[in-house]
C-alpha positions in Angstrom: -38.8 39.9 22.2 -37.2 37.9 25.1 -38.8 34.7 23.9 -37.6 35.2 20.3 -34.0 35.9 21.6 -34.0 32.8 23.8 -35.2 30.8 20.8 -32.4 32.0 18.6 -29.8 31.2 21.3 -31.2 27.7 21.7 -31.2 27.0 18.0 -27.5 25.7 17.7 -28.2 23.4 20.7 -31.3 22.1 19.0 -29.4 21.4 15.8 -26.6 19.6 17.8 -29.2 17.5 19.5 -30.7 16.6 16.2 -27.4 15.4 14.9 -26.8 13.3 18.0 -30.3 11.8 17.7 -29.7 11.1 14.0 -26.4 9.3 14.7 -27.9 7.3 17.6 -30.9 6.2 15.5 -28.6 5.0 12.7 -27.6 1.3 12.9 -23.9 2.1 12.4 -23.8 5.8 13.3 -23.7 7.1 9.8 -26.1 10.0 9.2 -27.8 10.1 5.7 -27.5 13.6 4.2 -29.0 15.7 1.4 -27.9 19.0 0.1 -29.8 21.0 2.9 -28.6 18.8 5.8 -25.0 18.7 4.4 -25.0 22.5 4.5 -26.3 22.5 8.1 -23.8 19.9 9.3 -20.9 21.8 7.7 -22.1 25.2 8.7 -19.4 27.8 9.5 -20.5 28.0 13.1 -20.4 24.2 13.8 -19.2 23.1 17.2 -18.5 19.5 16.1 -16.3 17.7 13.8 -17.7 15.6 10.9 -16.3 12.9 8.6 -18.4 12.8 5.5 -18.2 10.3 2.6 -19.5 11.5 -0.7 -20.5 8.5 -2.7 -22.8 7.1 -5.4 -24.4 3.9 -4.2 -27.4 3.4 -6.6 -26.9 0.6 -9.1 -27.4 3.0 -12.0 -24.1 4.7 -11.3 -22.1 1.4 -11.4 -19.6 2.7 -8.9 -17.8 -0.4 -7.7 -15.3 1.5 -5.5 -18.3 3.1 -3.7 -19.7 -0.4 -2.8 -16.3 -1.7 -1.8 -15.6 1.3 0.5 -19.1 1.6 2.0 -18.7 -1.3 4.6 -15.2 0.0 5.5 -16.5 3.5 6.3 -19.4 2.1 8.2 -17.1 -0.1 10.3 -15.1 2.9 11.4 -18.3 4.8 12.2 -19.7 1.9 14.1 -16.5 1.6 16.1 -16.7 5.3 17.0 -20.3 4.9 18.2 -19.0 2.7 21.1 -17.4 5.7 22.7 -19.4 7.5 25.5 -22.2 9.8 24.5 -20.3 12.9 25.6 -17.3 12.0 23.4 -19.1 10.7 20.3 -21.4 13.8 20.1 -18.3 15.9 19.4 -17.8 14.1 16.1 -20.2 12.7 13.5 -20.0 10.4 10.6 -22.3 11.1 7.6 -22.9 10.0 4.0 -24.0 12.1 1.1 -25.1 10.2 -2.0 -24.8 11.8 -5.5 -28.5 11.3 -6.0 -29.3 13.4 -3.0 -26.7 16.1 -3.3 -25.7 16.8 -6.9 -25.3 20.5 -6.0 -22.7 19.7 -3.4 -20.7 17.5 -5.8 -20.7 20.4 -8.3 -19.8 23.0 -5.7 -16.8 20.8 -4.5 -15.8 20.1 -8.1 -16.0 16.3 -7.6 -15.9 14.1 -10.7 -15.4 10.7 -9.0 -16.5 8.9 -5.9 -16.1 7.9 -3.2 -14.5 11.0 -1.6 -14.0 11.5 2.1 -13.8 14.9 3.8 -13.2 15.9 7.4 -14.8 19.1 8.7 -13.1 20.2 11.9 -15.0 22.2 14.6 -15.2 25.8 13.6 -16.7 27.3 16.8 -17.1 26.6 20.5 -14.6 25.2 23.0 -13.4 22.5 20.6 -12.7 25.0 17.8 -9.9 23.9 15.5 -7.1 26.2 14.4 -7.9 25.3 10.8 -11.6 25.2 9.9 -11.2 24.2 6.2 -12.2 20.8 5.1 -9.5 18.1 4.8 -9.6 15.5 2.1 -8.6 11.9 2.7 -6.4 10.8 -0.2 -8.1 7.6 -1.2 -6.0 7.3 -4.4 -2.8 7.0 -2.3 -4.2 5.2 0.8 -6.5 2.8 -1.0 -9.9 1.4 0.0 -8.7 -0.7 2.9 -9.7 -0.3 6.5 -6.3 0.4 8.4 -5.4 3.7 6.5 -8.9 5.1 6.9 -9.0 4.2 10.6 -5.5 5.7 11.2 -6.5 9.0 9.5 -9.9 9.3 11.1 -8.7 8.6 14.7 -6.1 11.4 14.2 -9.0 13.8 13.7 -11.4 12.7 16.4 -11.4 14.1 20.0 -10.3 10.7 21.3 -8.5 7.8 19.8 -10.6 4.6 19.3 -10.1 1.0 18.2 -11.9 -0.9 15.4 -14.7 -3.0 16.7 -15.5 -6.2 14.7 -18.7 -7.8 16.0 -18.4 -11.5 16.5 -20.8 -13.8 14.8 -23.0 -16.0 17.0 -23.0 -18.8 14.4 -19.8 -20.5 15.6 -21.0 -20.5 19.2 -24.2 -22.2 18.1 -22.8 -24.6 15.5 -19.8 -25.8 17.5 -21.7 -27.4 20.4 -24.2 -28.8 17.9 -21.5 -30.4 15.7 -19.7 -31.7 18.8 -22.9 -33.3 20.1 -23.5 -34.9 16.7 -19.9 -36.3 16.6 -20.2 -37.6 20.1 -23.5 -39.3 19.4 -22.2 -40.9 16.2 -19.1 -42.1 18.0 -21.2 -43.6 20.8 -23.5 -45.3 18.3 -20.5 -46.8 16.5 -18.5 -47.6 19.6 -18.5 -51.4 18.9 -16.7 -50.6 15.6 -14.5 -47.7 16.8 -13.2 -49.2 20.1 -11.3 -52.1 18.5 -9.8 -49.7 15.9 -8.7 -47.1 18.4 -7.2 -49.7 20.8 -5.5 -51.8 18.1 -1.7 -52.0 18.6 -1.1 -52.7 15.0 -3.0 -49.6 13.7 -1.2 -47.4 16.2 2.1 -48.9 15.5 1.8 -48.5 11.7 0.5 -44.9 12.2 3.4 -43.9 14.4 6.0 -45.5 12.1 4.5 -43.7 9.1 4.5 -40.4 10.9 8.1 -40.9 12.0 9.2 -41.8 8.5 7.3 -38.8 7.0 8.9 -36.2 9.3 12.4 -37.6 9.4 12.6 -37.8 5.7 12.5 -34.0 5.3 8.8 -33.5 4.5 8.3 -30.5 6.7 11.6 -28.9 5.5 10.3 -29.1 1.9 7.0 -27.6 2.9 8.5 -24.7 4.8 11.3 -24.0 2.3 9.3 -24.7 -0.8 12.0 -27.0 -2.2 11.8 -28.0 -5.9 11.0 -31.6 -6.8 14.2 -31.9 -9.0 16.8 -29.5 -10.4 19.0 -29.2 -13.5 22.4 -30.8 -13.1 25.6 -30.5 -15.1 25.2 -30.8 -18.8 21.4 -30.3 -18.6 20.8 -33.6 -16.8 18.1 -33.9 -14.2 19.6 -34.0 -10.7 17.6 -35.6 -7.9 20.2 -35.1 -5.1 21.0 -31.6 -3.8 24.5 -31.2 -2.5 25.2 -29.7 1.0 23.6 -29.9 4.4 21.3 -27.0 3.8 19.8 -28.2 0.4 17.2 -30.8 -0.4 14.9 -31.8 -3.2 11.4 -33.3 -3.1 12.3 -36.5 -4.9 15.3 -36.9 -2.6 13.0 -36.9 0.4 10.8 -39.5 -1.2 13.8 -41.8 -1.8 14.9 -41.4 1.8 11.3 -42.1 3.0 11.2 -45.3 1.0 14.6 -46.4 2.4 13.4 -45.6 5.9 10.2 -47.5 5.4 11.8 -50.7 4.1 14.4 -50.5 6.8 11.7 -50.3 9.4 9.9 -53.2 7.8 13.1 -55.3 8.0 13.4 -54.6 11.7 9.8 -55.5 12.3 10.1 -58.8 10.3 13.3 -59.7 12.2 11.9 -59.0 15.6 8.3 -60.2 15.2 7.7 -62.4 12.2 10.9 -64.5 12.1 10.7 -65.6 15.7 7.1 -66.7 15.1 8.2 -69.3 12.5 7.9 -72.8 13.9 10.6 -74.2 11.6 14.3 -73.5 12.6 15.2 -73.8 8.9 12.8 -71.1 8.0 14.0 -68.9 10.8 17.6 -69.2 9.7 16.9 -68.6 6.0 14.6 -65.7 6.8 17.1 -64.2 9.2 19.9 -64.3 6.7 17.8 -62.9 3.9 16.3 -60.0 5.9 19.7 -59.2 7.5 21.2 -59.0 4.0 18.4 -56.7 2.9 18.9 -54.6 5.9 22.7 -54.2 5.3 22.2 -53.4 1.6 19.5 -50.8 2.2 21.5 -49.2 5.0 24.6 -49.1 2.7 22.4 -47.3 0.1 21.3 -44.8 2.7 24.9 -44.1 3.6 25.8 -43.8 -0.1 23.0 -41.3 -0.6 24.4 -39.3 2.3 27.8 -39.4 0.7 26.4 -38.1 -2.6 25.1 -35.1 -0.7 28.3 -34.5 1.2 31.4 -35.7 -0.8 33.7 -35.4 2.2 31.9 -38.0 4.3 34.5 -40.8 4.8 32.4 -43.8 5.9 30.6 -46.5 4.0 29.7 -50.2 4.3 30.9 -51.1 0.8 
């Protein structure tokens, strides 16, 4: 009689230990249930909390939301498994598939899946004031991770953060790709060194970048400026008035003017002095200076079109 009584007293502890072992043996801490184990896990004398998803994963049911929600639920369960054993054994995550628990679906009156229930502790020191199951409103919250995590951590004994395991692939590929690039660069050093040390290439690159960014390219990208806009009388306008407005074609016109102006300065400072004939130097200087003055006057005129009150101009 004493042995039988001790065995009965030890039965709840054995069941709790079985749930802990089942959760620990699962890859992501989700216990697979059937009708019998569902009834055991949600028994009226349970001393633990349980978050259970009722789903329909087999392909024959064609439940797309079930497949979309499954990795999200498992991510939350896997994050909970990172808590200490003493804490995580107070709350379990489980899954009941329709193929393994049709009786449960009928008893709960479920006609769709997935559905998530929280069963609070109904006995023991962690007993909740309300022992009835609580449903997570998937229709309102959606199938995303943040709402589920927020709801679940409000029911667990301790709060917890989502753990997203990092893939080892970048840590393997990055050094490998870097080594390949360095080896290729070393092999082609006779070709790359003259290019990388060329003053002409660096000068052209820097000038192009300066023209690109001073012409308003980044402003257009950030603001999403239109290329052109409708003007008065339905005509196409390519200049936007005001300091805070700009069009895509307007930036292109400014970039072209800046580019040709930069070219005139380079010709006047580099190519004209290199001419051996004084006559060619004089003629080249006058022609390129005239071009410089005309283009700069067009730039000022464009600025005046944007801002009618601007008082200055070359012509």
